[in-house]
Structure formats: C-alpha cells, structure tokens
CHARMM-style PDB file with segment names, atoms N, HN, CA, C and O in Angstrom:
ATOM      1  N   MET     1     -10.933 -10.651 -10.507  1.00  0.00      PROA
ATOM      2  CA  MET     1     -11.593  -9.401 -10.173  1.00  0.00      PROA
ATOM      3  C   MET     1     -11.671  -9.279  -8.654  1.00  0.00      PROA
ATOM      4  O   MET     1     -11.955 -10.258  -7.964  1.00  0.00      PROA
ATOM      5  N   PRO     2     -11.425  -8.098  -8.142  1.00  0.00      PROA
ATOM      6  CA  PRO     2     -11.468  -7.905  -6.688  1.00  0.00      PROA
ATOM      7  C   PRO     2     -12.898  -7.817  -6.152  1.00  0.00      PROA
ATOM      8  O   PRO     2     -13.842  -7.497  -6.875  1.00  0.00      PROA
ATOM      9  N   ILE     3     -13.017  -8.108  -4.877  1.00  0.00      PROA
ATOM     10  HN  ILE     3     -12.250  -8.368  -4.290  1.00  0.00      PROA
ATOM     11  CA  ILE     3     -14.301  -8.012  -4.173  1.00  0.00      PROA
ATOM     12  C   ILE     3     -14.284  -6.727  -3.365  1.00  0.00      PROA
ATOM     13  O   ILE     3     -13.363  -6.501  -2.579  1.00  0.00      PROA
ATOM     14  N   TYR     4     -15.285  -5.888  -3.547  1.00  0.00      PROA
ATOM     15  HN  TYR     4     -16.032  -6.071  -4.185  1.00  0.00      PROA
ATOM     16  CA  TYR     4     -15.386  -4.617  -2.838  1.00  0.00      PROA
ATOM     17  C   TYR     4     -16.508  -4.683  -1.809  1.00  0.00      PROA
ATOM     18  O   TYR     4     -17.549  -5.292  -2.056  1.00  0.00      PROA
ATOM     19  N   ALA     5     -16.296  -4.058  -0.658  1.00  0.00      PROA
ATOM     20  HN  ALA     5     -15.451  -3.563  -0.457  1.00  0.00      PROA
ATOM     21  CA  ALA     5     -17.298  -4.020   0.408  1.00  0.00      PROA
ATOM     22  C   ALA     5     -18.078  -2.716   0.303  1.00  0.00      PROA
ATOM     23  O   ALA     5     -17.502  -1.651   0.081  1.00  0.00      PROA
ATOM     24  N   TYR     6     -19.396  -2.812   0.465  1.00  0.00      PROA
ATOM     25  HN  TYR     6     -19.864  -3.677   0.646  1.00  0.00      PROA
ATOM     26  CA  TYR     6     -20.273  -1.655   0.378  1.00  0.00      PROA
ATOM     27  C   TYR     6     -21.188  -1.613   1.594  1.00  0.00      PROA
ATOM     28  O   TYR     6     -21.402  -2.620   2.270  1.00  0.00      PROA
ATOM     29  N   GLN     7     -21.729  -0.408   1.858  1.00  0.00      PROA
ATOM     30  HN  GLN     7     -21.555   0.410   1.310  1.00  0.00      PROA
ATOM     31  CA  GLN     7     -22.705  -0.234   2.932  1.00  0.00      PROA
ATOM     32  C   GLN     7     -23.690   0.839   2.493  1.00  0.00      PROA
ATOM     33  O   GLN     7     -23.288   1.892   1.999  1.00  0.00      PROA
ATOM     34  N   CYS     8     -24.984   0.571   2.674  1.00  0.00      PROA
ATOM     35  HN  CYS     8     -25.310  -0.284   3.076  1.00  0.00      PROA
ATOM     36  CA  CYS     8     -26.008   1.550   2.303  1.00  0.00      PROA
ATOM     37  C   CYS     8     -26.318   2.460   3.496  1.00  0.00      PROA
ATOM     38  O   CYS     8     -25.747   2.295   4.574  1.00  0.00      PROA
ATOM     39  N   LYS     9     -27.224   3.420   3.295  1.00  0.00      PROA
ATOM     40  HN  LYS     9     -27.688   3.554   2.420  1.00  0.00      PROA
ATOM     41  CA  LYS     9     -27.579   4.366   4.360  1.00  0.00      PROA
ATOM     42  C   LYS     9     -28.304   3.694   5.524  1.00  0.00      PROA
ATOM     43  O   LYS     9     -28.295   4.205   6.643  1.00  0.00      PROA
ATOM     44  N   ASP    10     -28.929   2.552   5.259  1.00  0.00      PROA
ATOM     45  HN  ASP    10     -28.936   2.136   4.349  1.00  0.00      PROA
ATOM     46  CA  ASP    10     -29.598   1.803   6.334  1.00  0.00      PROA
ATOM     47  C   ASP    10     -28.645   0.838   7.036  1.00  0.00      PROA
ATOM     48  O   ASP    10     -29.073  -0.009   7.821  1.00  0.00      PROA
ATOM     49  N   GLU    11     -27.348   0.974   6.747  1.00  0.00      PROA
ATOM     50  HN  GLU    11     -27.001   1.661   6.110  1.00  0.00      PROA
ATOM     51  CA  GLU    11     -26.266   0.197   7.361  1.00  0.00      PROA
ATOM     52  C   GLU    11     -26.319  -1.291   7.035  1.00  0.00      PROA
ATOM     53  O   GLU    11     -25.898  -2.117   7.846  1.00  0.00      PROA
ATOM     54  N   HSD    12     -26.829  -1.639   5.863  1.00  0.00      PROA
ATOM     55  HN  HSD    12     -27.170  -0.969   5.205  1.00  0.00      PROA
ATOM     56  CA  HSD    12     -26.721  -3.006   5.375  1.00  0.00      PROA
ATOM     57  C   HSD    12     -25.358  -3.148   4.717  1.00  0.00      PROA
ATOM     58  O   HSD    12     -24.988  -2.316   3.888  1.00  0.00      PROA
ATOM     59  N   SER    13     -24.617  -4.168   5.064  1.00  0.00      PROA
ATOM     60  HN  SER    13     -24.918  -4.843   5.737  1.00  0.00      PROA
ATOM     61  CA  SER    13     -23.307  -4.411   4.467  1.00  0.00      PROA
ATOM     62  C   SER    13     -23.415  -5.522   3.436  1.00  0.00      PROA
ATOM     63  O   SER    13     -24.093  -6.525   3.657  1.00  0.00      PROA
ATOM     64  N   PHE    14     -22.736  -5.334   2.303  1.00  0.00      PROA
ATOM     65  HN  PHE    14     -22.184  -4.520   2.123  1.00  0.00      PROA
ATOM     66  CA  PHE    14     -22.748  -6.342   1.253  1.00  0.00      PROA
ATOM     67  C   PHE    14     -21.482  -6.211   0.418  1.00  0.00      PROA
ATOM     68  O   PHE    14     -20.804  -5.184   0.461  1.00  0.00      PROA
ATOM     69  N   ASP    15     -21.169  -7.252  -0.338  1.00  0.00      PROA
ATOM     70  HN  ASP    15     -21.720  -8.086  -0.373  1.00  0.00      PROA
ATOM     71  CA  ASP    15     -19.981  -7.294  -1.178  1.00  0.00      PROA
ATOM     72  C   ASP    15     -20.392  -7.341  -2.639  1.00  0.00      PROA
ATOM     73  O   ASP    15     -21.477  -7.810  -2.985  1.00  0.00      PROA
ATOM     74  N   LYS    16     -19.497  -6.844  -3.489  1.00  0.00      PROA
ATOM     75  HN  LYS    16     -18.616  -6.464  -3.208  1.00  0.00      PROA
ATOM     76  CA  LYS    16     -19.757  -6.844  -4.928  1.00  0.00      PROA
ATOM     77  C   LYS    16     -18.452  -7.108  -5.666  1.00  0.00      PROA
ATOM     78  O   LYS    16     -17.418  -6.530  -5.330  1.00  0.00      PROA
ATOM     79  N   ILE    17     -18.497  -7.969  -6.660  1.00  0.00      PROA
ATOM     80  HN  ILE    17     -19.337  -8.438  -6.933  1.00  0.00      PROA
ATOM     81  CA  ILE    17     -17.325  -8.242  -7.494  1.00  0.00      PROA
ATOM     82  C   ILE    17     -17.403  -7.330  -8.719  1.00  0.00      PROA
ATOM     83  O   ILE    17     -18.350  -7.394  -9.503  1.00  0.00      PROA
ATOM     84  N   LEU    18     -16.389  -6.484  -8.863  1.00  0.00      PROA
ATOM     85  HN  LEU    18     -15.620  -6.432  -8.227  1.00  0.00      PROA
ATOM     86  CA  LEU    18     -16.339  -5.550  -9.990  1.00  0.00      PROA
ATOM     87  C   LEU    18     -14.932  -5.497 -10.554  1.00  0.00      PROA
ATOM     88  O   LEU    18     -13.962  -5.805  -9.861  1.00  0.00      PROA
ATOM     89  N   THR    19     -14.827  -5.108 -11.806  1.00  0.00      PROA
ATOM     90  HN  THR    19     -15.615  -4.858 -12.369  1.00  0.00      PROA
ATOM     91  CA  THR    19     -13.504  -4.872 -12.365  1.00  0.00      PROA
ATOM     92  C   THR    19     -12.961  -3.563 -11.806  1.00  0.00      PROA
ATOM     93  O   THR    19     -13.720  -2.710 -11.347  1.00  0.00      PROA
ATOM     94  N   ILE    20     -11.656  -3.416 -11.849  1.00  0.00      PROA
ATOM     95  HN  ILE    20     -11.040  -4.109 -12.222  1.00  0.00      PROA
ATOM     96  CA  ILE    20     -11.037  -2.206 -11.312  1.00  0.00      PROA
ATOM     97  C   ILE    20     -11.487  -0.974 -12.094  1.00  0.00      PROA
ATOM     98  O   ILE    20     -11.660   0.097 -11.513  1.00  0.00      PROA
ATOM     99  N   ALA    21     -11.676  -1.117 -13.395  1.00  0.00      PROA
ATOM    100  HN  ALA    21     -11.535  -1.987 -13.867  1.00  0.00      PROA
ATOM    101  CA  ALA    21     -12.092   0.008 -14.231  1.00  0.00      PROA
ATOM    102  C   ALA    21     -13.535   0.433 -13.956  1.00  0.00      PROA
ATOM    103  O   ALA    21     -13.880   1.596 -14.164  1.00  0.00      PROA
ATOM    104  N   ALA    22     -14.375  -0.481 -13.498  1.00  0.00      PROA
ATOM    105  HN  ALA    22     -14.094  -1.426 -13.329  1.00  0.00      PROA
ATOM    106  CA  ALA    22     -15.797  -0.185 -13.312  1.00  0.00      PROA
ATOM    107  C   ALA    22     -16.144   0.274 -11.904  1.00  0.00      PROA
ATOM    108  O   ALA    22     -17.298   0.614 -11.642  1.00  0.00      PROA
ATOM    109  N   VAL    23     -15.185   0.293 -10.995  1.00  0.00      PROA
ATOM    110  HN  VAL    23     -14.247   0.017 -11.208  1.00  0.00      PROA
ATOM    111  CA  VAL    23     -15.492   0.615  -9.597  1.00  0.00      PROA
ATOM    112  C   VAL    23     -16.000   2.044  -9.437  1.00  0.00      PROA
ATOM    113  O   VAL    23     -17.000   2.263  -8.752  1.00  0.00      PROA
ATOM    114  N   ASP    24     -15.343   3.008 -10.044  1.00  0.00      PROA
ATOM    115  HN  ASP    24     -14.531   2.831 -10.600  1.00  0.00      PROA
ATOM    116  CA  ASP    24     -15.719   4.406  -9.845  1.00  0.00      PROA
ATOM    117  C   ASP    24     -16.955   4.817 -10.636  1.00  0.00      PROA
ATOM    118  O   ASP    24     -17.649   5.754 -10.242  1.00  0.00      PROA
ATOM    119  N   SER    25     -17.242   4.140 -11.739  1.00  0.00      PROA
ATOM    120  HN  SER    25     -16.678   3.379 -12.060  1.00  0.00      PROA
ATOM    121  CA  SER    25     -18.355   4.555 -12.589  1.00  0.00      PROA
ATOM    122  C   SER    25     -19.653   3.788 -12.323  1.00  0.00      PROA
ATOM    123  O   SER    25     -20.701   4.164 -12.848  1.00  0.00      PROA
ATOM    124  N   THR    26     -19.607   2.736 -11.531  1.00  0.00      PROA
ATOM    125  HN  THR    26     -18.755   2.430 -11.105  1.00  0.00      PROA
ATOM    126  CA  THR    26     -20.781   1.898 -11.303  1.00  0.00      PROA
ATOM    127  C   THR    26     -21.466   2.270  -9.993  1.00  0.00      PROA
ATOM    128  O   THR    26     -20.820   2.384  -8.952  1.00  0.00      PROA
ATOM    129  N   LYS    27     -22.795   2.460 -10.059  1.00  0.00      PROA
ATOM    130  HN  LYS    27     -23.320   2.368 -10.905  1.00  0.00      PROA
ATOM    131  CA  LYS    27     -23.577   2.666  -8.845  1.00  0.00      PROA
ATOM    132  C   LYS    27     -24.088   1.297  -8.391  1.00  0.00      PROA
ATOM    133  O   LYS    27     -24.775   0.598  -9.136  1.00  0.00      PROA
ATOM    134  N   VAL    28     -23.745   0.935  -7.172  1.00  0.00      PROA
ATOM    135  HN  VAL    28     -23.187   1.503  -6.567  1.00  0.00      PROA
ATOM    136  CA  VAL    28     -24.095  -0.381  -6.651  1.00  0.00      PROA
ATOM    137  C   VAL    28     -25.276  -0.236  -5.705  1.00  0.00      PROA
ATOM    138  O   VAL    28     -25.243   0.578  -4.782  1.00  0.00      PROA
ATOM    139  N   HSD    29     -26.314  -1.023  -5.934  1.00  0.00      PROA
ATOM    140  HN  HSD    29     -26.340  -1.684  -6.683  1.00  0.00      PROA
ATOM    141  CA  HSD    29     -27.524  -0.960  -5.117  1.00  0.00      PROA
ATOM    142  C   HSD    29     -27.527  -2.076  -4.087  1.00  0.00      PROA
ATOM    143  O   HSD    29     -27.064  -3.185  -4.353  1.00  0.00      PROA
ATOM    144  N   CYS    30     -28.053  -1.769  -2.909  1.00  0.00      PROA
ATOM    145  HN  CYS    30     -28.429  -0.868  -2.694  1.00  0.00      PROA
ATOM    146  CA  CYS    30     -28.156  -2.729  -1.817  1.00  0.00      PROA
ATOM    147  C   CYS    30     -29.168  -3.819  -2.193  1.00  0.00      PROA
ATOM    148  O   CYS    30     -30.251  -3.503  -2.687  1.00  0.00      PROA
ATOM    149  N   PRO    31     -28.837  -5.082  -1.970  1.00  0.00      PROA
ATOM    150  CA  PRO    31     -29.783  -6.151  -2.305  1.00  0.00      PROA
ATOM    151  C   PRO    31     -30.995  -6.209  -1.372  1.00  0.00      PROA
ATOM    152  O   PRO    31     -32.006  -6.817  -1.723  1.00  0.00      PROA
ATOM    153  N   GLU    32     -30.912  -5.588  -0.188  1.00  0.00      PROA
ATOM    154  HN  GLU    32     -30.090  -5.095   0.097  1.00  0.00      PROA
ATOM    155  CA  GLU    32     -32.032  -5.647   0.768  1.00  0.00      PROA
ATOM    156  C   GLU    32     -33.006  -4.493   0.598  1.00  0.00      PROA
ATOM    157  O   GLU    32     -34.218  -4.704   0.584  1.00  0.00      PROA
ATOM    158  N   CYS    33     -32.481  -3.254   0.466  1.00  0.00      PROA
ATOM    159  HN  CYS    33     -31.496  -3.083   0.477  1.00  0.00      PROA
ATOM    160  CA  CYS    33     -33.376  -2.096   0.425  1.00  0.00      PROA
ATOM    161  C   CYS    33     -33.317  -1.345  -0.898  1.00  0.00      PROA
ATOM    162  O   CYS    33     -34.076  -0.396  -1.091  1.00  0.00      PROA
ATOM    163  N   ASN    34     -32.443  -1.740  -1.807  1.00  0.00      PROA
ATOM    164  HN  ASN    34     -31.827  -2.511  -1.650  1.00  0.00      PROA
ATOM    165  CA  ASN    34     -32.298  -1.160  -3.136  1.00  0.00      PROA
ATOM    166  C   ASN    34     -31.813   0.291  -3.125  1.00  0.00      PROA
ATOM    167  O   ASN    34     -32.002   1.006  -4.109  1.00  0.00      PROA
ATOM    168  N   LYS    35     -31.192   0.736  -2.031  1.00  0.00      PROA
ATOM    169  HN  LYS    35     -31.038   0.155  -1.232  1.00  0.00      PROA
ATOM    170  CA  LYS    35     -30.585   2.064  -1.990  1.00  0.00      PROA
ATOM    171  C   LYS    35     -29.145   1.960  -2.488  1.00  0.00      PROA
ATOM    172  O   LYS    35     -28.548   0.884  -2.479  1.00  0.00      PROA
ATOM    173  N   ILE    36     -28.603   3.089  -2.919  1.00  0.00      PROA
ATOM    174  HN  ILE    36     -29.088   3.963  -2.927  1.00  0.00      PROA
ATOM    175  CA  ILE    36     -27.232   3.092  -3.436  1.00  0.00      PROA
ATOM    176  C   ILE    36     -26.255   2.901  -2.282  1.00  0.00      PROA
ATOM    177  O   ILE    36     -26.358   3.559  -1.246  1.00  0.00      PROA
ATOM    178  N   GLY    37     -25.309   1.992  -2.481  1.00  0.00      PROA
ATOM    179  HN  GLY    37     -25.225   1.458  -3.322  1.00  0.00      PROA
ATOM    180  CA  GLY    37     -24.318   1.702  -1.451  1.00  0.00      PROA
ATOM    181  C   GLY    37     -23.051   2.509  -1.651  1.00  0.00      PROA
ATOM    182  O   GLY    37     -22.714   2.893  -2.771  1.00  0.00      PROA
ATOM    183  N   LYS    38     -22.357   2.760  -0.559  1.00  0.00      PROA
ATOM    184  HN  LYS    38     -22.630   2.447   0.350  1.00  0.00      PROA
ATOM    185  CA  LYS    38     -21.092   3.482  -0.586  1.00  0.00      PROA
ATOM    186  C   LYS    38     -19.981   2.493  -0.271  1.00  0.00      PROA
ATOM    187  O   LYS    38     -20.113   1.665   0.630  1.00  0.00      PROA
ATOM    188  N   ARG    39     -18.883   2.585  -1.022  1.00  0.00      PROA
ATOM    189  HN  ARG    39     -18.777   3.257  -1.754  1.00  0.00      PROA
ATOM    190  CA  ARG    39     -17.773   1.652  -0.816  1.00  0.00      PROA
ATOM    191  C   ARG    39     -17.072   1.965   0.495  1.00  0.00      PROA
ATOM    192  O   ARG    39     -16.797   3.125   0.803  1.00  0.00      PROA
ATOM    193  N   VAL    40     -16.785   0.925   1.263  1.00  0.00      PROA
ATOM    194  HN  VAL    40     -17.008  -0.018   1.013  1.00  0.00      PROA
ATOM    195  CA  VAL    40     -16.094   1.054   2.544  1.00  0.00      PROA
ATOM    196  C   VAL    40     -14.810   0.245   2.493  1.00  0.00      PROA
ATOM    197  O   VAL    40     -14.680  -0.682   1.693  1.00  0.00      PROA
ATOM    198  N   ILE    41     -13.872   0.596   3.341  1.00  0.00      PROA
ATOM    199  HN  ILE    41     -13.978   1.348   3.990  1.00  0.00      PROA
ATOM    200  CA  ILE    41     -12.612  -0.132   3.407  1.00  0.00      PROA
ATOM    201  C   ILE    41     -12.807  -1.327   4.319  1.00  0.00      PROA
ATOM    202  O   ILE    41     -13.216  -1.186   5.472  1.00  0.00      PROA
ATOM    203  N   ALA    42     -12.511  -2.504   3.789  1.00  0.00      PROA
ATOM    204  HN  ALA    42     -12.179  -2.618   2.853  1.00  0.00      PROA
ATOM    205  CA  ALA    42     -12.641  -3.736   4.555  1.00  0.00      PROA
ATOM    206  C   ALA    42     -11.261  -4.188   4.997  1.00  0.00      PROA
ATOM    207  O   ALA    42     -10.309  -4.141   4.218  1.00  0.00      PROA
ATOM    208  N   SER    43     -11.151  -4.617   6.221  1.00  0.00      PROA
ATOM    209  HN  SER    43     -11.924  -4.655   6.854  1.00  0.00      PROA
ATOM    210  CA  SER    43      -9.879  -5.096   6.740  1.00  0.00      PROA
ATOM    211  C   SER    43      -9.696  -6.552   6.361  1.00  0.00      PROA
ATOM    212  O   SER    43     -10.526  -7.400   6.689  1.00  0.00      PROA
ATOM    213  N   ALA    44      -8.603  -6.837   5.666  1.00  0.00      PROA
ATOM    214  HN  ALA    44      -7.929  -6.148   5.400  1.00  0.00      PROA
ATOM    215  CA  ALA    44      -8.364  -8.194   5.216  1.00  0.00      PROA
ATOM    216  C   ALA    44      -7.244  -8.886   5.979  1.00  0.00      PROA
ATOM    217  O   ALA    44      -6.964 -10.059   5.735  1.00  0.00      PROA
ATOM    218  N   PHE    45      -6.610  -8.185   6.885  1.00  0.00      PROA
ATOM    219  HN  PHE    45      -6.838  -7.231   7.083  1.00  0.00      PROA
ATOM    220  CA  PHE    45      -5.500  -8.774   7.622  1.00  0.00      PROA
ATOM    221  C   PHE    45      -5.416  -8.135   8.995  1.00  0.00      PROA
ATOM    222  O   PHE    45      -6.054  -7.118   9.266  1.00  0.00      PROA
ATOM    223  N   ASP    46      -4.628  -8.742   9.845  1.00  0.00      PROA
ATOM    224  HN  ASP    46      -4.110  -9.568   9.624  1.00  0.00      PROA
ATOM    225  CA  ASP    46      -4.427  -8.245  11.200  1.00  0.00      PROA
ATOM    226  C   ASP    46      -3.464  -7.073  11.155  1.00  0.00      PROA
ATOM    227  O   ASP    46      -2.330  -7.219  10.700  1.00  0.00      PROA
ATOM    228  N   HSD    47      -3.903  -5.908  11.623  1.00  0.00      PROA
ATOM    229  HN  HSD    47      -4.824  -5.789  11.993  1.00  0.00      PROA
ATOM    230  CA  HSD    47      -3.077  -4.711  11.540  1.00  0.00      PROA
ATOM    231  C   HSD    47      -1.911  -4.717  12.516  1.00  0.00      PROA
ATOM    232  O   HSD    47      -0.892  -4.076  12.258  1.00  0.00      PROA
ATOM    233  N   ASN    48      -2.037  -5.423  13.620  1.00  0.00      PROA
ATOM    234  HN  ASN    48      -2.864  -5.944  13.830  1.00  0.00      PROA
ATOM    235  CA  ASN    48      -0.982  -5.440  14.617  1.00  0.00      PROA
ATOM    236  C   ASN    48      -0.756  -6.879  15.070  1.00  0.00      PROA
ATOM    237  O   ASN    48      -1.236  -7.277  16.132  1.00  0.00      PROA
ATOM    238  N   PRO    49      -0.030  -7.660  14.272  1.00  0.00      PROA
ATOM    239  CA  PRO    49       0.114  -9.075  14.611  1.00  0.00      PROA
ATOM    240  C   PRO    49       0.937  -9.319  15.874  1.00  0.00      PROA
ATOM    241  O   PRO    49       0.818 -10.386  16.477  1.00  0.00      PROA
ATOM    242  N   SER    50       1.765  -8.368  16.290  1.00  0.00      PROA
ATOM    243  HN  SER    50       1.862  -7.501  15.800  1.00  0.00      PROA
ATOM    244  CA  SER    50       2.588  -8.576  17.478  1.00  0.00      PROA
ATOM    245  C   SER    50       1.745  -8.593  18.760  1.00  0.00      PROA
ATOM    246  O   SER    50       2.173  -9.144  19.774  1.00  0.00      PROA
ATOM    247  N   MET    51       0.570  -8.001  18.718  1.00  0.00      PROA
ATOM    248  HN  MET    51       0.222  -7.553  17.894  1.00  0.00      PROA
ATOM    249  CA  MET    51      -0.285  -7.976  19.909  1.00  0.00      PROA
ATOM    250  C   MET    51      -1.079  -9.280  20.060  1.00  0.00      PROA
ATOM    251  O   MET    51      -1.512  -9.607  21.165  1.00  0.00      PROA
ATOM    252  N   THR    52      -1.275 -10.021  18.976  1.00  0.00      PROA
ATOM    253  HN  THR    52      -0.923  -9.755  18.079  1.00  0.00      PROA
ATOM    254  CA  THR    52      -2.098 -11.222  19.054  1.00  0.00      PROA
ATOM    255  C   THR    52      -1.289 -12.505  19.128  1.00  0.00      PROA
ATOM    256  O   THR    52      -1.802 -13.535  19.566  1.00  0.00      PROA
ATOM    257  N   LYS    53      -0.032 -12.458  18.707  1.00  0.00      PROA
ATOM    258  HN  LYS    53       0.385 -11.621  18.352  1.00  0.00      PROA
ATOM    259  CA  LYS    53       0.789 -13.659  18.717  1.00  0.00      PROA
ATOM    260  C   LYS    53       1.719 -13.652  19.917  1.00  0.00      PROA
ATOM    261  O   LYS    53       2.159 -12.600  20.380  1.00  0.00      PROA
ATOM    262  N   LYS    54       2.007 -14.845  20.408  1.00  0.00      PROA
ATOM    263  HN  LYS    54       1.649 -15.700  20.032  1.00  0.00      PROA
ATOM    264  CA  LYS    54       2.938 -14.957  21.515  1.00  0.00      PROA
ATOM    265  C   LYS    54       4.348 -14.680  21.007  1.00  0.00      PROA
ATOM    266  O   LYS    54       4.657 -14.907  19.837  1.00  0.00      PROA
ATOM    267  N   HSD    55       5.178 -14.197  21.884  1.00  0.00      PROA
ATOM    268  HN  HSD    55       4.927 -14.013  22.835  1.00  0.00      PROA
ATOM    269  CA  HSD    55       6.551 -13.899  21.513  1.00  0.00      PROA
ATOM    270  C   HSD    55       7.314 -15.202  21.273  1.00  0.00      PROA
ATOM    271  O   HSD    55       7.399 -16.060  22.151  1.00  0.00      PROA
ATOM    272  N   ILE    56       7.862 -15.329  20.079  1.00  0.00      PROA
ATOM    273  HN  ILE    56       7.793 -14.632  19.365  1.00  0.00      PROA
ATOM    274  CA  ILE    56       8.639 -16.504  19.724  1.00  0.00      PROA
ATOM    275  C   ILE    56      10.102 -16.068  19.632  1.00  0.00      PROA
ATOM    276  O   ILE    56      10.443 -15.231  18.797  1.00  0.00      PROA
ATOM    277  N   PRO    57      10.973 -16.627  20.483  1.00  0.00      PROA
ATOM    278  CA  PRO    57      12.375 -16.201  20.416  1.00  0.00      PROA
ATOM    279  C   PRO    57      13.010 -16.638  19.104  1.00  0.00      PROA
ATOM    280  O   PRO    57      12.789 -17.752  18.631  1.00  0.00      PROA
ATOM    281  N   ARG    58      13.797 -15.747  18.528  1.00  0.00      PROA
ATOM    282  HN  ARG    58      13.977 -14.841  18.912  1.00  0.00      PROA
ATOM    283  CA  ARG    58      14.465 -16.041  17.271  1.00  0.00      PROA
ATOM    284  C   ARG    58      15.854 -16.600  17.527  1.00  0.00      PROA
ATOM    285  O   ARG    58      16.551 -16.181  18.451  1.00  0.00      PROA
ATOM    286  N   THR    59      16.236 -17.538  16.703  1.00  0.00      PROA
ATOM    287  HN  THR    59      15.670 -17.878  15.953  1.00  0.00      PROA
ATOM    288  CA  THR    59      17.597 -18.057  16.782  1.00  0.00      PROA
ATOM    289  C   THR    59      18.476 -17.184  15.892  1.00  0.00      PROA
ATOM    290  O   THR    59      18.017 -16.689  14.862  1.00  0.00      PROA
ATOM    291  N   PRO    60      19.730 -16.993  16.279  1.00  0.00      PROA
ATOM    292  CA  PRO    60      20.589 -16.142  15.452  1.00  0.00      PROA
ATOM    293  C   PRO    60      20.826 -16.779  14.077  1.00  0.00      PROA
ATOM    294  O   PRO    60      20.893 -18.000  13.937  1.00  0.00      PROA
ATOM    295  N   ARG    61      20.949 -15.912  13.076  1.00  0.00      PROA
ATOM    296  HN  ARG    61      20.894 -14.920  13.190  1.00  0.00      PROA
ATOM    297  CA  ARG    61      21.183 -16.400  11.720  1.00  0.00      PROA
ATOM    298  C   ARG    61      22.586 -16.968  11.600  1.00  0.00      PROA
ATOM    299  O   ARG    61      23.539 -16.442  12.175  1.00  0.00      PROA
ATOM    300  N   GLN    62      22.693 -18.035  10.852  1.00  0.00      PROA
ATOM    301  HN  GLN    62      21.919 -18.463  10.385  1.00  0.00      PROA
ATOM    302  CA  GLN    62      24.007 -18.613  10.593  1.00  0.00      PROA
ATOM    303  C   GLN    62      24.612 -17.940   9.384  1.00  0.00      PROA
ATOM    304  O   GLN    62      23.923 -17.592   8.425  1.00  0.00      PROA
ATOM    305  N   ARG    63      25.907 -17.769   9.454  1.00  0.00      PROA
ATOM    306  HN  ARG    63      26.467 -18.053  10.233  1.00  0.00      PROA
ATOM    307  CA  ARG    63      26.610 -17.179   8.337  1.00  0.00      PROA
ATOM    308  C   ARG    63      27.165 -18.265   7.443  1.00  0.00      PROA
ATOM    309  O   ARG    63      27.881 -19.155   7.903  1.00  0.00      PROA
ATOM    310  N   PHE    64      26.834 -18.194   6.167  1.00  0.00      PROA
ATOM    311  HN  PHE    64      26.252 -17.472   5.794  1.00  0.00      PROA
ATOM    312  CA  PHE    64      27.330 -19.175   5.223  1.00  0.00      PROA
ATOM    313  C   PHE    64      28.425 -18.546   4.387  1.00  0.00      PROA
ATOM    314  O   PHE    64      28.238 -17.480   3.800  1.00  0.00      PROA
ATOM    315  N   THR    65      29.565 -19.207   4.336  1.00  0.00      PROA
ATOM    316  HN  THR    65      29.717 -20.073   4.812  1.00  0.00      PROA
ATOM    317  CA  THR    65      30.674 -18.704   3.533  1.00  0.00      PROA
ATOM    318  C   THR    65      31.159 -19.789   2.576  1.00  0.00      PROA
ATOM    319  O   THR    65      31.001 -20.983   2.832  1.00  0.00      PROA
ATOM    320  N   ASN    66      31.723 -19.369   1.522  1.00  0.00      PROA
ATOM    321  HN  ASN    66      31.851 -18.400   1.314  1.00  0.00      PROA
ATOM    322  CA  ASN    66      32.250 -20.306   0.534  1.00  0.00      PROA
ATOM    323  C   ASN    66      33.735 -20.560   0.728  1.00  0.00      PROA
ATOM    324  O   ASN    66      34.316 -21.292  -0.073  1.00  0.00      PROA
ATOM    325  N   TRP    67      34.384 -19.999   1.740  1.00  0.00      PROA
ATOM    326  HN  TRP    67      33.911 -19.404   2.390  1.00  0.00      PROA
ATOM    327  CA  TRP    67      35.818 -20.162   1.950  1.00  0.00      PROA
ATOM    328  C   TRP    67      36.152 -20.529   3.341  1.00  0.00      PROA
ATOM    329  OT1 TRP    67      37.326 -20.700   3.669  1.00  0.00      PROA
TER     330      TRP     67
END
C-alpha cells in the first residue's frame, strides 16, 4: 500500500497508509489537531540530478559483433 502525504489547515504535515481505492473516499484527520487533512504531492526523488552530481565523463560504448 502506498504512503500518502497530507497537510491540515494549521500546516501540520503527516503521512497515511491507504489503499489506492480508498484514497479519494477517505477523509483523513490530522493526529495533532483533528482537522481534515488535504493530500499534498511529496517529492520522492531529485528532480534535477545533473545539478547536484559532478560531471562524470563517459567512455564510448564498445561495439560487439559476432563476425
């Protein structure tokens, strides 16, 4: 089951494990203030890896032939 990120109106962030079928029909309450949370998009990876990694020179590919 996927983990979804939520945020309430008081800006408390929390996660909830739900099935894909139950995501749209379930109202999730904040564990701190008990207000209904809204699902937010959480970043799970680096969007621009070329800016954070050093340039590594590539070696040319070798051609493999059977003849």
